[in-house]
C-alpha positions as CSV (number, residue, x, y, z in Angstrom):
1,X,58.7,35.9,-63.8
2,X,59.5,36.2,-67.5
3,X,55.8,36.2,-68.4
4,X,55.1,38.9,-65.8
5,X,58.0,41.0,-66.9
6,X,56.9,40.6,-70.6
7,X,53.2,41.5,-69.8
8,X,54.1,44.5,-67.7
9,X,56.6,46.0,-70.1
10,X,54.4,45.5,-73.2
11,X,51.3,46.7,-71.5
12,X,53.0,49.7,-70.0
13,X,54.3,50.8,-73.4
14,X,50.8,50.1,-74.9
15,X,49.1,52.0,-72.2
16,X,51.3,55.1,-72.2
17,X,51.7,55.2,-76.0
18,X,48.1,54.4,-77.1
19,X,45.5,53.7,-74.4
20,X,46.2,56.7,-72.4
21,X,45.6,59.1,-75.3
22,X,42.3,57.4,-76.0
23,X,41.4,57.6,-72.3
24,X,42.2,61.3,-72.3
25,X,40.1,62.1,-75.4
26,X,37.1,60.2,-74.0
27,X,37.4,62.1,-70.7
28,X,37.7,65.4,-72.5
29,X,34.5,64.7,-74.5
30,X,32.6,63.9,-71.3
31,X,33.9,66.9,-69.4
32,X,33.3,69.2,-72.3
33,X,29.6,68.2,-72.5
34,X,29.3,68.5,-68.7
35,X,30.9,72.0,-68.6
36,X,29.0,73.3,-71.6
37,X,25.7,72.2,-69.8
38,X,26.8,74.0,-66.6
39,X,27.7,77.2,-68.5
40,X,24.2,77.2,-70.1
41,X,22.5,76.7,-66.8
42,X,24.7,79.2,-64.9
43,X,26.0,76.6,-62.5
44,X,29.6,76.3,-63.6
45,X,32.0,76.6,-60.6
46,X,33.4,80.1,-59.8
47,X,35.2,79.2,-56.6
48,X,36.6,76.4,-54.5
49,X,33.1,75.2,-53.7
50,X,29.9,74.5,-55.7
51,X,26.6,76.4,-55.4
52,X,25.7,74.3,-52.3
53,X,29.0,75.2,-50.5
54,X,30.5,71.7,-51.1
55,X,34.2,71.7,-51.9
56,X,34.8,70.8,-55.5
57,X,35.8,67.2,-56.1
58,X,39.1,66.5,-57.9
59,X,38.4,66.2,-61.6
60,X,35.5,68.7,-61.6
61,X,35.5,70.7,-64.9
62,X,36.2,74.4,-64.0
63,X,37.3,76.0,-67.3
64,X,37.7,75.7,-71.1
65,X,41.0,76.9,-72.6
66,X,42.0,77.7,-76.2
67,X,45.6,78.4,-77.4
68,X,45.3,78.9,-81.1
69,X,49.0,79.4,-81.6
70,X,49.6,75.7,-80.8
71,X,46.2,74.3,-81.7
72,X,45.1,73.5,-78.2
73,X,41.5,73.3,-77.1
74,X,40.9,71.6,-73.7
75,X,38.8,71.4,-70.6
76,X,40.6,72.2,-67.3
77,X,39.7,70.2,-64.2
78,X,40.1,70.9,-60.5
79,X,43.2,69.4,-59.0
80,X,46.7,68.5,-60.1
81,X,47.3,65.0,-58.9
82,X,48.5,62.4,-61.4
83,X,45.1,60.9,-61.7
84,X,43.4,64.2,-62.5
85,X,46.0,65.0,-65.1
86,X,45.1,61.7,-66.8
87,X,42.0,63.5,-68.2
88,X,43.7,66.8,-69.2
89,X,45.1,69.9,-67.7
90,X,44.4,70.6,-64.0
91,X,43.9,73.7,-61.9
92,X,46.2,74.0,-58.8
93,X,43.8,74.2,-55.9
94,X,45.6,76.9,-53.9
95,X,45.4,79.4,-56.7
96,X,42.5,81.5,-58.1
97,X,40.4,80.4,-61.1
98,X,41.3,82.0,-64.5
99,X,40.1,85.6,-64.9
100,X,40.1,86.3,-61.1
101,X,42.3,88.8,-59.4
102,X,45.5,87.1,-58.4
103,X,47.5,84.2,-59.8
104,X,46.3,81.1,-61.5
105,X,48.4,77.9,-62.0
106,X,47.4,75.2,-64.5
107,X,49.4,71.9,-64.8
108,X,49.3,69.7,-67.9
109,X,51.2,66.6,-69.2
110,X,53.8,66.9,-71.9
111,X,53.9,63.4,-73.3
112,X,51.5,60.8,-71.9
113,X,47.7,60.9,-71.8
114,X,47.5,63.0,-75.0
115,X,50.3,65.4,-74.0
116,X,48.0,68.5,-74.0
117,X,50.9,70.8,-73.0
118,X,53.5,69.2,-75.3
119,X,53.9,72.4,-77.5
120,X,54.0,75.0,-74.7
121,X,57.6,75.7,-75.4
122,X,56.7,76.9,-78.9
123,X,54.6,79.9,-77.5
124,X,56.0,83.4,-78.1
125,X,55.5,86.7,-76.4
126,X,52.0,88.2,-77.1
127,X,50.5,84.8,-78.1
128,X,46.9,84.7,-76.8
129,X,45.4,82.2,-74.3
130,X,41.6,82.4,-74.1
131,X,39.9,80.8,-71.0
132,X,36.2,80.5,-70.4
133,X,34.8,80.0,-66.9
134,X,31.5,80.5,-65.1
135,X,32.4,84.2,-64.8
136,X,33.0,84.8,-68.5
137,X,35.7,84.6,-71.2
138,X,39.1,86.0,-70.5
139,X,42.1,86.6,-72.8
140,X,45.7,86.4,-71.6
141,X,48.8,87.6,-73.5
142,X,52.0,85.5,-73.0
143,X,54.8,87.4,-71.4
144,X,57.4,84.7,-71.5
145,X,58.5,81.1,-71.4
146,X,61.0,80.0,-68.7
147,X,62.9,77.0,-67.6
148,X,65.0,76.2,-64.6
149,X,67.4,79.0,-63.9
150,X,65.6,81.6,-65.9
151,X,64.8,84.9,-64.2
152,X,61.3,85.3,-62.7
153,X,58.9,87.6,-64.6
154,X,58.1,91.1,-63.2
155,X,55.3,91.2,-60.6
156,X,51.8,91.2,-61.9
157,X,50.0,94.6,-61.8
158,X,47.9,95.3,-58.8
159,X,44.3,94.1,-59.3
160,X,45.3,92.1,-62.4
161,X,45.3,88.4,-63.1
162,X,48.3,86.3,-64.0
163,X,48.2,82.8,-65.6
164,X,51.0,80.2,-65.3
165,X,51.0,77.1,-67.4
166,X,53.3,74.3,-66.1
167,X,54.5,71.1,-67.8
168,X,57.6,68.9,-68.0
169,X,60.6,70.0,-70.0
170,X,62.9,67.9,-72.0
171,X,62.5,64.9,-74.3
172,X,59.2,63.0,-74.5
173,X,58.8,60.6,-71.6
174,X,62.3,61.7,-70.3
175,X,61.7,65.0,-68.5
176,X,64.7,67.1,-67.5
177,X,62.9,69.8,-65.5
178,X,59.9,72.0,-65.5
179,X,58.8,74.5,-68.2
180,X,56.5,77.4,-67.3
181,X,54.6,79.9,-69.5
182,X,53.5,83.2,-67.9
183,X,50.7,85.3,-69.2
184,X,48.9,88.4,-68.1
185,X,45.2,89.1,-68.5
186,X,44.2,91.6,-71.2
187,X,41.3,93.5,-69.7
188,X,39.6,93.6,-66.3
189,X,39.9,90.8,-63.8
190,X,37.0,89.7,-61.7
191,X,36.8,89.1,-58.0
192,X,36.8,85.4,-56.9
193,X,36.3,83.6,-53.6
194,X,39.2,83.0,-51.3
195,X,40.8,79.7,-51.8
196,X,39.9,76.9,-49.4
197,X,43.5,75.6,-49.2
198,X,46.9,77.4,-48.8
199,X,50.1,76.7,-50.7
200,X,51.6,75.2,-47.6
201,X,48.7,72.7,-47.2
202,X,48.9,71.5,-50.8
203,X,49.9,67.9,-50.9
204,X,53.2,66.9,-52.4
205,X,51.4,64.8,-55.0
206,X,49.7,67.9,-56.3
207,X,53.0,69.9,-56.9
208,X,55.1,70.0,-60.0
209,X,56.5,66.5,-60.8
210,X,54.7,64.9,-57.9
211,X,53.5,61.4,-57.9
212,X,50.5,59.7,-56.4
213,X,51.0,56.9,-53.9
214,X,47.7,56.7,-52.2
215,X,46.5,53.8,-54.4
216,X,49.5,51.6,-54.3
217,X,47.2,49.0,-52.7
218,X,45.4,48.8,-56.0
219,X,48.7,48.1,-57.8
220,X,49.4,45.3,-55.3
221,X,46.0,43.7,-56.1
222,X,46.6,43.8,-59.8
223,X,50.1,42.3,-59.4
224,X,48.6,39.5,-57.4
225,X,46.1,38.9,-60.2
226,X,48.9,38.9,-62.7
227,X,50.9,36.4,-60.7
228,X,47.9,34.0,-60.5
229,X,47.3,34.3,-64.3
230,X,51.0,33.7,-65.0
231,X,51.0,30.5,-63.0
232,X,47.8,29.3,-64.7
233,X,49.3,30.2,-68.1
234,X,52.3,28.1,-67.3
235,X,50.1,25.2,-66.2
236,X,48.0,25.4,-69.3
237,X,51.2,25.6,-71.4
238,X,52.3,22.2,-70.1
239,X,48.9,20.6,-70.2
240,X,47.2,22.1,-73.3
241,X,50.1,23.2,-75.5
242,X,51.7,26.6,-76.2
243,X,49.3,27.8,-78.8
244,X,46.2,26.9,-76.8
245,X,47.6,28.6,-73.7
246,X,48.3,31.8,-75.4
247,X,44.9,31.9,-77.1
248,X,43.1,31.5,-73.7
249,X,45.4,33.7,-71.5
250,X,46.4,36.6,-73.8
251,X,43.1,38.6,-73.3
252,X,43.1,38.4,-69.5
253,X,46.8,38.9,-69.2
254,X,46.5,42.0,-71.4
255,X,43.5,43.4,-69.4
256,X,45.3,42.9,-66.1
257,X,48.6,44.2,-67.5
258,X,46.9,47.5,-68.7
259,X,45.1,47.9,-65.4
260,X,48.4,47.5,-63.5
261,X,50.0,49.9,-65.9
262,X,47.4,52.6,-65.1
263,X,48.3,52.3,-61.4
264,X,52.0,52.4,-62.3
265,X,51.4,55.6,-64.3
266,X,50.2,57.3,-61.0
267,X,53.7,56.7,-59.6
268,X,55.3,58.6,-62.5
269,X,55.8,62.4,-62.3
270,X,52.4,64.1,-62.9
271,X,53.7,66.4,-65.7
272,X,55.3,63.8,-68.0
């Protein structure tokens, strides 16, 4: 039990503090290349389905966003589950894509997996947010930053487009609420397809501070593997000696521990 507790605690800290950031940067590079190619070919998504009418899979790149005031450049993917937000900001599926008439909501993590939205609270009124989609490039002007209890912004103008960026508020890794940044489109909005899912049908795991429990079975399997390795490590300790046991079992224990930590991370709030 002590070995399992040690492996899980160390690997979770290692995963959230280091590995998750590397994973996010790798995913961003992959999605950037994919999205750039789709823009060049004119096949980038402009609605809830692709050119063949197939609903976009979670994690599909749908936009590229720049916020120069906080030095942010990132690809936005479809979906807001914890797993999607491992790779960067996500687009809430019941809202329009950026630049389209209506409201757009984007979620992003504040601390883990690169913390792309960690500086949202530093934005000021009139700071610009530039978003590129398959329908063009759109510039938004920030109209306010709000936290729990703050008044709602005035209604968006008819035929306009409003963007809301959402992340966790509070200290790193210890969120105390939700922070939202509202911005209005500067210029003309474009028409987009109706969304394939309503707000009422959106899963709880895709809402702000939701967690993902559909892969708990994977965590159970990794925990079983960790249990087996721990027992074998104890056996090797008594038969081979302490140093030999650690040399042999440290790599597999680390691998299994980090894999289990990735599953544990899905159970944490999706905005942290």
